[in-house]
All heavy atoms as a GROMACS GRO file, in nm:
protein
  599
    1MET      N    1   1.589   3.129   0.108
    1MET     CA    2   1.569   3.019   0.200
    1MET      C    3   1.499   2.906   0.123
    1MET      O    4   1.397   2.928   0.058
    1MET     CB    5   1.484   3.064   0.318
    1MET     CG    6   1.467   2.952   0.416
    1MET     SD    7   1.349   2.973   0.540
    1MET     CE    8   1.369   3.064   0.665
    2PRO      N    9   1.553   2.781   0.130
    2PRO     CA   10   1.491   2.670   0.056
    2PRO      C   11   1.356   2.631   0.116
    2PRO      O   12   1.332   2.645   0.235
    2PRO     CB   13   1.592   2.556   0.071
    2PRO     CG   14   1.675   2.591   0.189
    2PRO     CD   15   1.671   2.741   0.203
    3ILE      N   16   1.269   2.583   0.027
    3ILE     CA   17   1.138   2.535   0.071
    3ILE      C   18   1.154   2.389   0.111
    3ILE      O   19   1.209   2.309   0.036
    3ILE     CB   20   1.034   2.548  -0.041
    3ILE    CG1   21   1.016   2.695  -0.078
    3ILE    CG2   22   0.902   2.484  -0.001
    3ILE    CD1   23   0.928   2.717  -0.198
    4VAL      N   24   1.104   2.356   0.229
    4VAL     CA   25   1.111   2.219   0.279
    4VAL      C   26   0.970   2.161   0.280
    4VAL      O   27   0.880   2.219   0.339
    4VAL     CB   28   1.172   2.214   0.422
    4VAL    CG1   29   1.175   2.073   0.473
    4VAL    CG2   30   1.310   2.276   0.422
    5LEU      N   31   0.951   2.049   0.211
    5LEU     CA   32   0.822   1.982   0.209
    5LEU      C   33   0.826   1.862   0.302
    5LEU      O   34   0.925   1.788   0.302
    5LEU     CB   35   0.789   1.931   0.068
    5LEU     CG   36   0.766   2.034  -0.041
    5LEU    CD1   37   0.742   1.965  -0.174
    5LEU    CD2   38   0.647   2.122  -0.007
    6ASP      N   39   0.722   1.843   0.379
    6ASP     CA   40   0.716   1.719   0.454
    6ASP      C   41   0.662   1.610   0.362
    6ASP      O   42   0.623   1.636   0.248
    6ASP     CB   43   0.635   1.735   0.582
    6ASP     CG   44   0.486   1.755   0.562
    6ASP    OD1   45   0.433   1.720   0.455
    6ASP    OD2   46   0.420   1.803   0.656
    7LEU      N   47   0.666   1.487   0.409
    7LEU     CA   48   0.627   1.373   0.325
    7LEU      C   49   0.484   1.387   0.274
    7LEU      O   50   0.458   1.363   0.156
    7LEU     CB   51   0.644   1.243   0.402
    7LEU     CG   52   0.609   1.116   0.326
    7LEU    CD1   53   0.698   1.100   0.203
    7LEU    CD2   54   0.623   0.995   0.417
    8ARG      N   55   0.392   1.426   0.360
    8ARG     CA   56   0.252   1.440   0.317
    8ARG      C   57   0.240   1.542   0.204
    8ARG      O   58   0.172   1.518   0.106
    8ARG     CB   59   0.164   1.480   0.436
    8ARG     CG   60   0.140   1.367   0.534
    8ARG     CD   61   0.060   1.418   0.653
    8ARG     NE   62   0.037   1.315   0.749
    8ARG     CZ   63   0.117   1.290   0.853
    8ARG    NH1   64   0.228   1.361   0.871
    8ARG    NH2   65   0.088   1.193   0.938
    9GLN      N   66   0.304   1.656   0.220
    9GLN     CA   67   0.299   1.760   0.117
    9GLN      C   68   0.362   1.710  -0.013
    9GLN      O   69   0.312   1.739  -0.121
    9GLN     CB   70   0.370   1.886   0.164
    9GLN     CG   71   0.298   1.958   0.276
    9GLN     CD   72   0.382   2.072   0.331
    9GLN    OE1   73   0.503   2.074   0.318
    9GLN    NE2   74   0.316   2.167   0.395
   10ALA      N   75   0.470   1.636  -0.002
   10ALA     CA   76   0.537   1.583  -0.122
   10ALA      C   77   0.445   1.486  -0.196
   10ALA      O   78   0.438   1.490  -0.320
   10ALA     CB   79   0.668   1.514  -0.083
   11ILE      N   80   0.372   1.403  -0.122
   11ILE     CA   81   0.279   1.307  -0.185
   11ILE      C   82   0.166   1.383  -0.253
   11ILE      O   83   0.131   1.354  -0.368
   11ILE     CB   84   0.223   1.207  -0.082
   11ILE    CG1   85   0.334   1.124  -0.018
   11ILE    CG2   86   0.117   1.118  -0.145
   11ILE    CD1   87   0.420   1.047  -0.113
   12VAL      N   88   0.109   1.481  -0.185
   12VAL     CA   89   0.001   1.560  -0.244
   12VAL      C   90   0.053   1.628  -0.371
   12VAL      O   91  -0.015   1.628  -0.475
   12VAL     CB   92  -0.054   1.664  -0.144
   12VAL    CG1   93  -0.146   1.764  -0.213
   12VAL    CG2   94  -0.128   1.595  -0.031
   13HIS      N   95   0.171   1.683  -0.365
   13HIS     CA   96   0.228   1.750  -0.482
   13HIS      C   97   0.244   1.652  -0.598
   13HIS      O   98   0.215   1.685  -0.713
   13HIS     CB   99   0.364   1.811  -0.444
   13HIS     CG  100   0.424   1.894  -0.552
   13HIS    ND1  101   0.513   1.842  -0.644
   13HIS    CD2  102   0.407   2.023  -0.584
   13HIS    CE1  103   0.547   1.936  -0.728
   13HIS    NE2  104   0.485   2.048  -0.695
   14LYS      N  105   0.287   1.529  -0.567
   14LYS     CA  106   0.310   1.428  -0.671
   14LYS      C  107   0.181   1.385  -0.739
   14LYS      O  108   0.180   1.359  -0.860
   14LYS     CB  109   0.382   1.307  -0.611
   14LYS     CG  110   0.414   1.200  -0.712
   14LYS     CD  111   0.491   1.086  -0.652
   14LYS     CE  112   0.523   0.982  -0.757
   14LYS     NZ  113   0.604   0.873  -0.706
   15VAL      N  114   0.072   1.375  -0.665
   15VAL     CA  115  -0.052   1.321  -0.722
   15VAL      C  116  -0.154   1.428  -0.759
   15VAL      O  117  -0.255   1.397  -0.821
   15VAL     CB  118  -0.118   1.217  -0.628
   15VAL    CG1  119  -0.024   1.101  -0.603
   15VAL    CG2  120  -0.162   1.279  -0.497
   16HIS      N  121  -0.127   1.553  -0.725
   16HIS     CA  122  -0.221   1.661  -0.754
   16HIS      C  123  -0.243   1.672  -0.904
   16HIS      O  124  -0.150   1.667  -0.984
   16HIS     CB  125  -0.167   1.792  -0.698
   16HIS     CG  126  -0.267   1.901  -0.699
   16HIS    ND1  127  -0.269   2.000  -0.793
   16HIS    CD2  128  -0.373   1.926  -0.617
   16HIS    CE1  129  -0.369   2.081  -0.770
   16HIS    NE2  130  -0.434   2.039  -0.663
   17ASN      N  131  -0.367   1.684  -0.943
   17ASN     CA  132  -0.409   1.698  -1.084
   17ASN      C  133  -0.381   1.576  -1.170
   17ASN      O  134  -0.380   1.587  -1.293
   17ASN     CB  135  -0.346   1.823  -1.148
   17ASN     CG  136  -0.403   1.950  -1.092
   17ASN    OD1  137  -0.520   1.956  -1.054
   17ASN    ND2  138  -0.322   2.052  -1.083
   18LYS      N  139  -0.358   1.461  -1.110
   18LYS     CA  140  -0.343   1.338  -1.187
   18LYS      C  141  -0.480   1.291  -1.232
   18LYS      O  142  -0.580   1.314  -1.165
   18LYS     CB  143  -0.276   1.227  -1.104
   18LYS     CG  144  -0.135   1.257  -1.060
   18LYS     CD  145  -0.041   1.246  -1.176
   18LYS     CE  146   0.102   1.261  -1.128
   18LYS     NZ  147   0.197   1.262  -1.234
   19THR      N  148  -0.484   1.222  -1.343
   19THR     CA  149  -0.609   1.163  -1.389
   19THR      C  150  -0.639   1.040  -1.303
   19THR      O  151  -0.551   0.990  -1.230
   19THR     CB  152  -0.600   1.118  -1.536
   19THR    OG1  153  -0.504   1.012  -1.545
   19THR    CG2  154  -0.561   1.233  -1.627
   20ASP      N  155  -0.760   0.990  -1.314
   20ASP     CA  156  -0.795   0.867  -1.243
   20ASP      C  157  -0.701   0.754  -1.284
   20ASP      O  158  -0.655   0.677  -1.200
   20ASP     CB  159  -0.940   0.826  -1.272
   20ASP     CG  160  -1.042   0.918  -1.206
   20ASP    OD1  161  -1.002   1.011  -1.133
   20ASP    OD2  162  -1.162   0.898  -1.231
   21ALA      N  163  -0.672   0.744  -1.413
   21ALA     CA  164  -0.584   0.638  -1.463
   21ALA      C  165  -0.443   0.654  -1.408
   21ALA      O  166  -0.378   0.556  -1.370
   21ALA     CB  167  -0.581   0.638  -1.616
   22ASP      N  168  -0.394   0.778  -1.401
   22ASP     CA  169  -0.260   0.803  -1.345
   22ASP      C  170  -0.254   0.764  -1.198
   22ASP      O  171  -0.157   0.703  -1.153
   22ASP     CB  172  -0.222   0.951  -1.358
   22ASP     CG  173  -0.196   0.995  -1.501
   22ASP    OD1  174  -0.168   0.910  -1.588
   22ASP    OD2  175  -0.205   1.118  -1.526
   23LEU      N  176  -0.358   0.801  -1.124
   23LEU     CA  177  -0.362   0.768  -0.982
   23LEU      C  178  -0.369   0.617  -0.962
   23LEU      O  179  -0.298   0.561  -0.878
   23LEU     CB  180  -0.480   0.838  -0.914
   23LEU     CG  181  -0.485   0.833  -0.763
   23LEU    CD1  182  -0.357   0.887  -0.700
   23LEU    CD2  183  -0.606   0.911  -0.711
   24ARG      N  184  -0.450   0.549  -1.042
   24ARG     CA  185  -0.459   0.403  -1.035
   24ARG      C  186  -0.322   0.341  -1.065
   24ARG      O  187  -0.277   0.251  -0.995
   24ARG     CB  188  -0.564   0.348  -1.131
   24ARG     CG  189  -0.569   0.194  -1.133
   24ARG     CD  190  -0.675   0.142  -1.227
   24ARG     NE  191  -0.809   0.166  -1.176
   24ARG     CZ  192  -0.870   0.087  -1.087
   24ARG    NH1  193  -0.810  -0.021  -1.042
   24ARG    NH2  194  -0.991   0.115  -1.047
   25ASP      N  195  -0.256   0.389  -1.169
   25ASP     CA  196  -0.123   0.337  -1.204
   25ASP      C  197  -0.024   0.356  -1.090
   25ASP      O  198   0.056   0.266  -1.060
   25ASP     CB  199  -0.069   0.405  -1.330
   25ASP     CG  200  -0.139   0.362  -1.457
   25ASP    OD1  201  -0.209   0.257  -1.455
   25ASP    OD2  202  -0.125   0.433  -1.559
   26MET      N  203  -0.029   0.473  -1.026
   26MET     CA  204   0.062   0.499  -0.914
   26MET      C  205   0.035   0.403  -0.798
   26MET      O  206   0.126   0.345  -0.741
   26MET     CB  207   0.049   0.644  -0.867
   26MET     CG  208   0.164   0.686  -0.778
   26MET     SD  209   0.137   0.738  -0.607
   26MET     CE  210  -0.022   0.697  -0.556
   27ILE      N  211  -0.093   0.383  -0.766
   27ILE     CA  212  -0.129   0.293  -0.656
   27ILE      C  213  -0.091   0.150  -0.692
   27ILE      O  214  -0.027   0.081  -0.612
   27ILE     CB  215  -0.279   0.306  -0.622
   27ILE    CG1  216  -0.307   0.443  -0.562
   27ILE    CG2  217  -0.323   0.193  -0.528
   27ILE    CD1  218  -0.454   0.478  -0.549
   28GLU      N  219  -0.129   0.105  -0.810
   28GLU     CA  220  -0.099  -0.032  -0.849
   28GLU      C  221   0.052  -0.056  -0.861
   28GLU      O  222   0.100  -0.164  -0.831
   28GLU     CB  223  -0.170  -0.068  -0.978
   28GLU     CG  224  -0.320  -0.084  -0.957
   28GLU     CD  225  -0.397  -0.118  -1.083
   28GLU    OE1  226  -0.340  -0.115  -1.194
   28GLU    OE2  227  -0.518  -0.148  -1.068
   29GLY      N  228   0.126   0.046  -0.900
   29GLY     CA  229   0.271   0.034  -0.907
   29GLY      C  230   0.336   0.029  -0.770
   29GLY      O  231   0.448  -0.021  -0.754
   30SER      N  232   0.265   0.080  -0.669
   30SER     CA  233   0.318   0.080  -0.532
   30SER      C  234   0.282  -0.047  -0.457
   30SER      O  235   0.357  -0.093  -0.372
   30SER     CB  236   0.263   0.201  -0.455
   30SER     OG  237   0.305   0.321  -0.515
   31VAL      N  238   0.163  -0.103  -0.487
   31VAL     CA  239   0.120  -0.225  -0.420
   31VAL      C  240   0.213  -0.339  -0.462
   31VAL      O  241   0.239  -0.359  -0.580
   31VAL     CB  242  -0.027  -0.258  -0.457
   31VAL    CG1  243  -0.067  -0.395  -0.404
   31VAL    CG2  244  -0.120  -0.150  -0.403
   32ASP      N  245   0.264  -0.410  -0.364
   32ASP     CA  246   0.361  -0.517  -0.385
   32ASP      C  247   0.491  -0.466  -0.448
   32ASP      O  248   0.569  -0.544  -0.501
   32ASP     CB  249   0.304  -0.632  -0.470
   32ASP     CG  250   0.194  -0.708  -0.397
   32ASP    OD1  251   0.202  -0.718  -0.272
   32ASP    OD2  252   0.102  -0.758  -0.463
   33GLY      N  253   0.510  -0.337  -0.445
   33GLY     CA  254   0.632  -0.277  -0.498
   33GLY      C  255   0.735  -0.259  -0.387
   33GLY      O  256   0.725  -0.320  -0.281
   34PRO      N  257   0.831  -0.174  -0.410
   34PRO     CA  258   0.934  -0.150  -0.309
   34PRO      C  259   0.874  -0.088  -0.183
   34PRO      O  260   0.777  -0.013  -0.190
   34PRO     CB  261   1.030  -0.054  -0.378
   34PRO     CG  262   0.954   0.007  -0.490
   34PRO     CD  263   0.849  -0.092  -0.529
   35GLU      N  264   0.933  -0.123  -0.069
   35GLU     CA  265   0.881  -0.071   0.057
   35GLU      C  266   0.887   0.081   0.064
   35GLU      O  267   0.811   0.142   0.138
   35GLU     CB  268   0.956  -0.134   0.175
   35GLU     CG  269   0.918  -0.279   0.195
   35GLU     CD  270   0.971  -0.337   0.326
   35GLU    OE1  271   1.024  -0.262   0.409
   35GLU    OE2  272   0.957  -0.458   0.342
   36ALA      N  273   0.974   0.141  -0.014
   36ALA     CA  274   0.983   0.287  -0.015
   36ALA      C  275   0.852   0.350  -0.061
   36ALA      O  276   0.826   0.467  -0.032
   36ALA     CB  277   1.097   0.331  -0.106
   37ALA      N  278   0.767   0.275  -0.132
   37ALA     CA  279   0.638   0.328  -0.180
   37ALA      C  280   0.532   0.328  -0.070
   37ALA      O  281   0.432   0.398  -0.082
   37ALA     CB  282   0.589   0.246  -0.299
   38LEU      N  283   0.551   0.252   0.036
   38LEU     CA  284   0.448   0.238   0.139
   38LEU      C  285   0.412   0.370   0.207
   38LEU      O  286   0.294   0.394   0.233
   38LEU     CB  287   0.490   0.134   0.242
   38LEU     CG  288   0.497  -0.010   0.189
   38LEU    CD1  289   0.546  -0.104   0.298
   38LEU    CD2  290   0.365  -0.056   0.132
   39PRO      N  291   0.506   0.457   0.238
   39PRO     CA  292   0.465   0.585   0.298
   39PRO      C  293   0.372   0.666   0.208
   39PRO      O  294   0.280   0.732   0.258
   39PRO     CB  295   0.598   0.659   0.322
   39PRO     CG  296   0.698   0.549   0.335
   39PRO     CD  297   0.652   0.442   0.239
   40GLY      N  298   0.392   0.658   0.078
   40GLY     CA  299   0.303   0.729  -0.014
   40GLY      C  300   0.162   0.675  -0.008
   40GLY      O  301   0.065   0.751  -0.004
   41LEU      N  302   0.151   0.542  -0.005
   41LEU     CA  303   0.017   0.482   0.008
   41LEU      C  304  -0.045   0.518   0.142
   41LEU      O  305  -0.165   0.543   0.150
   41LEU     CB  306   0.026   0.329  -0.007
   41LEU     CG  307   0.060   0.277  -0.145
   41LEU    CD1  308   0.076   0.125  -0.141
   41LEU    CD2  309  -0.046   0.317  -0.246
   42GLY      N  310   0.038   0.521   0.245
   42GLY     CA  311  -0.013   0.559   0.378
   42GLY      C  312  -0.064   0.702   0.380
   42GLY      O  313  -0.168   0.731   0.440
   43ALA      N  314   0.007   0.792   0.314
   43ALA     CA  315  -0.035   0.932   0.310
   43ALA      C  316  -0.166   0.946   0.233
   43ALA      O  317  -0.256   1.021   0.274
   43ALA     CB  318   0.074   1.018   0.246
   44ILE      N  319  -0.180   0.871   0.124
   44ILE     CA  320  -0.305   0.875   0.048
   44ILE      C  321  -0.419   0.816   0.132
   44ILE      O  322  -0.529   0.872   0.137
   44ILE     CB  323  -0.290   0.801  -0.086
   44ILE    CG1  324  -0.198   0.882  -0.178
   44ILE    CG2  325  -0.425   0.778  -0.153
   44ILE    CD1  326  -0.157   0.811  -0.304
   45PHE      N  327  -0.393   0.705   0.200
   45PHE     CA  328  -0.495   0.645   0.286
   45PHE      C  329  -0.536   0.744   0.395
   45PHE      O  330  -0.655   0.758   0.425
   45PHE     CB  331  -0.444   0.515   0.348
   45PHE     CG  332  -0.545   0.448   0.436
   45PHE    CD1  333  -0.645   0.370   0.382
   45PHE    CD2  334  -0.542   0.465   0.574
   45PHE    CE1  335  -0.740   0.309   0.463
   45PHE    CE2  336  -0.635   0.405   0.656
   45PHE     CZ  337  -0.735   0.327   0.601
   46GLU      N  338  -0.440   0.813   0.452
   46GLU     CA  339  -0.471   0.911   0.556
   46GLU      C  340  -0.563   1.020   0.504
   46GLU      O  341  -0.661   1.057   0.571
   46GLU     CB  342  -0.342   0.973   0.609
   46GLU     CG  343  -0.367   1.078   0.717
   46GLU     CD  344  -0.239   1.147   0.761
   46GLU    OE1  345  -0.172   1.210   0.675
   46GLU    OE2  346  -0.207   1.138   0.880
   47MET      N  347  -0.536   1.070   0.383
   47MET     CA  348  -0.622   1.173   0.324
   47MET      C  349  -0.764   1.120   0.306
   47MET      O  350  -0.861   1.191   0.334
   47MET     CB  351  -0.566   1.219   0.190
   47MET     CG  352  -0.446   1.308   0.201
   47MET     SD  353  -0.395   1.371   0.041
   47MET     CE  354  -0.291   1.238  -0.017
   48ILE      N  355  -0.774   0.997   0.257
   48ILE     CA  356  -0.906   0.936   0.237
   48ILE      C  357  -0.977   0.922   0.371
   48ILE      O  358  -1.092   0.963   0.388
   48ILE     CB  359  -0.893   0.799   0.167
   48ILE    CG1  360  -0.840   0.818   0.024
   48ILE    CG2  361  -1.026   0.724   0.168
   48ILE    CD1  362  -0.793   0.690  -0.041
   49TRP      N  363  -0.907   0.864   0.468
   49TRP     CA  364  -0.965   0.835   0.600
   49TRP      C  365  -1.021   0.962   0.665
   49TRP      O  366  -1.130   0.961   0.721
   49TRP     CB  367  -0.858   0.774   0.689
   49TRP     CG  368  -0.911   0.730   0.822
   49TRP    CD1  369  -0.906   0.800   0.939
   49TRP    CD2  370  -0.977   0.607   0.852
   49TRP    NE1  371  -0.964   0.728   1.040
   49TRP    CE2  372  -1.008   0.609   0.989
   49TRP    CE3  373  -1.012   0.497   0.776
   49TRP    CZ2  374  -1.073   0.503   1.051
   49TRP    CZ3  375  -1.076   0.392   0.839
   49TRP    CH2  376  -1.106   0.395   0.975
   50LYS      N  377  -0.947   1.070   0.655
   50LYS     CA  378  -0.987   1.195   0.719
   50LYS      C  379  -1.105   1.261   0.650
   50LYS      O  380  -1.167   1.351   0.708
   50LYS     CB  381  -0.868   1.291   0.724
   50LYS     CG  382  -0.760   1.247   0.821
   50LYS     CD  383  -0.633   1.327   0.805
   50LYS     CE  384  -0.648   1.468   0.854
   50LYS     NZ  385  -0.520   1.542   0.852
   51ASN      N  386  -1.138   1.219   0.530
   51ASN     CA  387  -1.242   1.287   0.452
   51ASN      C  388  -1.359   1.198   0.414
   51ASN      O  389  -1.431   1.228   0.319
   51ASN     CB  390  -1.179   1.349   0.327
   51ASN     CG  391  -1.090   1.464   0.365
   51ASN    OD1  392  -1.138   1.570   0.404
   51ASN    ND2  393  -0.960   1.445   0.357
   52ILE      N  394  -1.375   1.087   0.486
   52ILE     CA  395  -1.491   1.002   0.462
   52ILE      C  396  -1.573   0.991   0.590
   52ILE      O  397  -1.524   1.016   0.700
   52ILE     CB  398  -1.453   0.862   0.407
   52ILE    CG1  399  -1.365   0.785   0.505
   52ILE    CG2  400  -1.388   0.874   0.271
   52ILE    CD1  401  -1.334   0.642   0.464
   53GLU      N  402  -1.697   0.954   0.573
   53GLU     CA  403  -1.789   0.939   0.686
   53GLU      C  404  -1.750   0.817   0.771
   53GLU      O  405  -1.685   0.724   0.723
   53GLU     CB  406  -1.932   0.921   0.635
   53GLU     CG  407  -1.984   1.038   0.551
   53GLU     CD  408  -2.002   1.165   0.632
   53GLU    OE1  409  -2.038   1.155   0.751
   53GLU    OE2  410  -1.980   1.272   0.576
   54THR      N  411  -1.795   0.818   0.894
   54THR     CA  412  -1.769   0.708   0.987
   54THR      C  413  -1.815   0.575   0.930
   54THR      O  414  -1.748   0.474   0.946
   54THR     CB  415  -1.836   0.736   1.123
   54THR    OG1  416  -1.787   0.861   1.174
   54THR    CG2  417  -1.806   0.625   1.223
   55LYS      N  418  -1.929   0.574   0.862
   55LYS     CA  419  -1.981   0.450   0.804
   55LYS      C  420  -1.881   0.394   0.702
   55LYS      O  421  -1.855   0.273   0.699
   55LYS     CB  422  -2.116   0.473   0.737
   55LYS     CG  423  -2.176   0.347   0.680
   55LYS     CD  424  -2.313   0.373   0.619
   55LYS     CE  425  -2.368   0.240   0.572
   55LYS     NZ  426  -2.447   0.248   0.453
   56GLN      N  427  -1.824   0.480   0.619
   56GLN     CA  428  -1.725   0.434   0.522
   56GLN      C  429  -1.597   0.388   0.592
   56GLN      O  430  -1.534   0.290   0.549
   56GLN     CB  431  -1.694   0.546   0.422
   56GLN     CG  432  -1.811   0.580   0.333
   56GLN     CD  433  -1.786   0.705   0.253
   56GLN    OE1  434  -1.754   0.811   0.309
   56GLN    NE2  435  -1.798   0.694   0.122
   57GLN      N  436  -1.558   0.455   0.700
   57GLN     CA  437  -1.442   0.410   0.778
   57GLN      C  438  -1.468   0.270   0.834
   57GLN      O  439  -1.381   0.183   0.829
   57GLN     CB  440  -1.413   0.508   0.892
   57GLN     CG  441  -1.358   0.640   0.847
   57GLN     CD  442  -1.343   0.739   0.962
   57GLN    OE1  443  -1.404   0.723   1.068
   57GLN    NE2  444  -1.263   0.842   0.939
   58ASP      N  445  -1.589   0.249   0.886
   58ASP     CA  446  -1.625   0.118   0.939
   58ASP      C  447  -1.618   0.011   0.830
   58ASP      O  448  -1.572  -0.101   0.855
   58ASP     CB  449  -1.766   0.120   1.000
   58ASP     CG  450  -1.775   0.204   1.126
   58ASP    OD1  451  -1.669   0.235   1.186
   58ASP    OD2  452  -1.888   0.241   1.164
   59GLU      N  453  -1.662   0.045   0.708
   59GLU     CA  454  -1.655  -0.049   0.597
   59GLU      C  455  -1.509  -0.083   0.563
   59GLU      O  456  -1.476  -0.200   0.538
   59GLU     CB  457  -1.726   0.007   0.474
   59GLU     CG  458  -1.876   0.015   0.489
   59GLU     CD  459  -1.945   0.092   0.377
   59GLU    OE1  460  -1.876   0.132   0.280
   59GLU    OE2  461  -2.066   0.114   0.387
   60LEU      N  462  -1.423   0.017   0.564
   60LEU     CA  463  -1.281  -0.008   0.539
   60LEU      C  464  -1.220  -0.097   0.647
   60LEU      O  465  -1.139  -0.186   0.618
   60LEU     CB  466  -1.203   0.123   0.530
   60LEU     CG  467  -1.216   0.199   0.400
   60LEU    CD1  468  -1.147   0.335   0.410
   60LEU    CD2  469  -1.156   0.120   0.285
   61ILE      N  470  -1.260  -0.074   0.772
   61ILE     CA  471  -1.211  -0.158   0.882
   61ILE      C  472  -1.255  -0.303   0.860
   61ILE      O  473  -1.175  -0.395   0.878
   61ILE     CB  474  -1.262  -0.106   1.019
   61ILE    CG1  475  -1.201   0.030   1.050
   61ILE    CG2  476  -1.236  -0.206   1.130
   61ILE    CD1  477  -1.052   0.031   1.071
   62GLN      N  478  -1.379  -0.323   0.820
   62GLN     CA  479  -1.429  -0.459   0.796
   62GLN      C  480  -1.353  -0.526   0.681
   62GLN      O  481  -1.317  -0.643   0.689
   62GLN     CB  482  -1.579  -0.458   0.768
   62GLN     CG  483  -1.662  -0.424   0.890
   62GLN     CD  484  -1.633  -0.518   1.006
   62GLN    OE1  485  -1.634  -0.640   0.991
   62GLN    NE2  486  -1.602  -0.461   1.121
   63ILE      N  487  -1.327  -0.451   0.574
   63ILE     CA  488  -1.249  -0.506   0.462
   63ILE      C  489  -1.109  -0.544   0.510
   63ILE      O  490  -1.059  -0.653   0.479
   63ILE     CB  491  -1.243  -0.404   0.346
   63ILE    CG1  492  -1.381  -0.389   0.283
   63ILE    CG2  493  -1.139  -0.446   0.242
   63ILE    CD1  494  -1.393  -0.269   0.188
   64ALA      N  495  -1.047  -0.454   0.586
   64ALA     CA  496  -0.913  -0.484   0.637
   64ALA      C  497  -0.916  -0.608   0.727
   64ALA      O  498  -0.829  -0.695   0.715
   64ALA     CB  499  -0.859  -0.363   0.714
   65GLN      N  500  -1.015  -0.617   0.814
   65GLN     CA  501  -1.025  -0.734   0.904
   65GLN      C  502  -1.041  -0.863   0.824
   65GLN      O  503  -0.978  -0.964   0.855
   65GLN     CB  504  -1.144  -0.718   1.000
   65GLN     CG  505  -1.120  -0.623   1.112
   65GLN     CD  506  -1.022  -0.677   1.216
   65GLN    OE1  507  -0.949  -0.773   1.196
   65GLN    NE2  508  -1.019  -0.611   1.330
   66GLN      N  509  -1.124  -0.861   0.722
   66GLN     CA  510  -1.144  -0.981   0.639
   66GLN      C  511  -1.013  -1.025   0.575
   66GLN      O  512  -0.980  -1.143   0.575
   66GLN     CB  513  -1.249  -0.954   0.530
   66GLN     CG  514  -1.390  -0.940   0.582
   66GLN     CD  515  -1.485  -0.888   0.477
   66GLN    OE1  516  -1.449  -0.870   0.361
   66GLN    NE2  517  -1.609  -0.862   0.517
   67HIS      N  518  -0.939  -0.930   0.522
   67HIS     CA  519  -0.813  -0.964   0.456
   67HIS      C  520  -0.707  -1.007   0.556
   67HIS      O  521  -0.630  -1.099   0.529
   67HIS     CB  522  -0.765  -0.848   0.370
   67HIS     CG  523  -0.849  -0.830   0.248
   67HIS    ND1  524  -0.835  -0.908   0.135
   67HIS    CD2  525  -0.952  -0.746   0.221
   67HIS    CE1  526  -0.924  -0.871   0.045
   67HIS    NE2  527  -0.998  -0.774   0.095
   68LEU      N  528  -0.704  -0.942   0.670
   68LEU     CA  529  -0.605  -0.979   0.773
   68LEU      C  530  -0.631  -1.119   0.828
   68LEU      O  531  -0.536  -1.190   0.860
   68LEU     CB  532  -0.605  -0.876   0.886
   68LEU     CG  533  -0.546  -0.740   0.849
   68LEU    CD1  534  -0.576  -0.638   0.958
   68LEU    CD2  535  -0.397  -0.753   0.824
   69GLN      N  536  -0.758  -1.157   0.836
   69GLN     CA  537  -0.792  -1.291   0.885
   69GLN      C  538  -0.758  -1.400   0.784
   69GLN      O  539  -0.743  -1.516   0.818
   69GLN     CB  540  -0.940  -1.298   0.923
   69GLN     CG  541  -0.978  -1.207   1.037
   69GLN     CD  542  -0.896  -1.229   1.162
   69GLN    OE1  543  -0.870  -1.340   1.204
   69GLN    NE2  544  -0.852  -1.120   1.224
   70SER      N  545  -0.744  -1.360   0.656
   70SER     CA  546  -0.718  -1.461   0.553
   70SER      C  547  -0.571  -1.483   0.524
   70SER      O  548  -0.537  -1.567   0.441
   70SER     CB  549  -0.792  -1.422   0.424
   70SER     OG  550  -0.733  -1.307   0.366
   71VAL      N  551  -0.484  -1.408   0.590
   71VAL     CA  552  -0.340  -1.425   0.566
   71VAL      C  553  -0.272  -1.477   0.692
   71VAL      O  554  -0.319  -1.456   0.803
   71VAL     CB  555  -0.271  -1.292   0.523
   71VAL    CG1  556  -0.327  -1.243   0.391
   71VAL    CG2  557  -0.284  -1.186   0.630
   72THR      N  558  -0.164  -1.548   0.672
   72THR     CA  559  -0.084  -1.597   0.782
   72THR      C  560   0.043  -1.513   0.786
   72THR      O  561   0.117  -1.509   0.687
   72THR     CB  562  -0.047  -1.745   0.763
   72THR    OG1  563  -0.168  -1.819   0.751
   72THR    CG2  564   0.034  -1.797   0.879
   73PRO      N  565   0.067  -1.447   0.898
   73PRO     CA  566   0.187  -1.365   0.905
   73PRO      C  567   0.314  -1.448   0.895
   73PRO      O  568   0.321  -1.561   0.945
   73PRO     CB  569   0.179  -1.300   1.044
   73PRO     CG  570   0.042  -1.326   1.095
   73PRO     CD  571  -0.012  -1.442   1.019
   74THR      N  572   0.413  -1.392   0.827
   74THR     CA  573   0.543  -1.456   0.818
   74THR      C  574   0.614  -1.433   0.951
   74THR      O  575   0.613  -1.320   1.002
   74THR     CB  576   0.626  -1.393   0.704
   74THR    OG1  577   0.550  -1.405   0.584
   74THR    CG2  578   0.759  -1.459   0.688
   75PRO      N  579   0.673  -1.539   1.008
   75PRO     CA  580   0.743  -1.519   1.137
   75PRO      C  581   0.854  -1.414   1.122
   75PRO      O  582   0.924  -1.409   1.022
   75PRO     CB  583   0.802  -1.657   1.166
   75PRO     CG  584   0.725  -1.753   1.082
   75PRO     CD  585   0.680  -1.676   0.961
   76LEU      N  586   0.865  -1.329   1.224
   76LEU     CA  587   0.972  -1.231   1.226
   76LEU      C  588   1.101  -1.299   1.269
   76LEU      O  589   1.102  -1.383   1.356
   76LEU     CB  590   0.938  -1.118   1.324
   76LEU     CG  591   0.812  -1.038   1.291
   76LEU    CD1  592   0.780  -0.938   1.402
   76LEU    CD2  593   0.825  -0.967   1.159
   77SER      N  594   1.208  -1.260   1.207
   77SER     CA  595   1.336  -1.323   1.245
   77SER      C  596   1.421  -1.230   1.326
   77SER      O  597   1.396  -1.121   1.348
   77SER     CB  598   1.412  -1.366   1.121
   77SER     OG  599   1.414  -1.267   1.023
   0.00000   0.00000   0.00000
């Protein structure tokens, strides 16, 4: 019977045992990259979010709010 990995497991498998430099390269290569990379970044963010304290979550929310307030959304067509 074939083994089926869900997206989260596939992302963990891809980044498991990577060096800090490898992980940075993967993230930087995904930022502003193809949209297909976004689920991977989302899975990594989810892992971080679930394993940090509420205070750190609040700090991330504030950073996100600051950046969201500084951009103008492109109109949807």
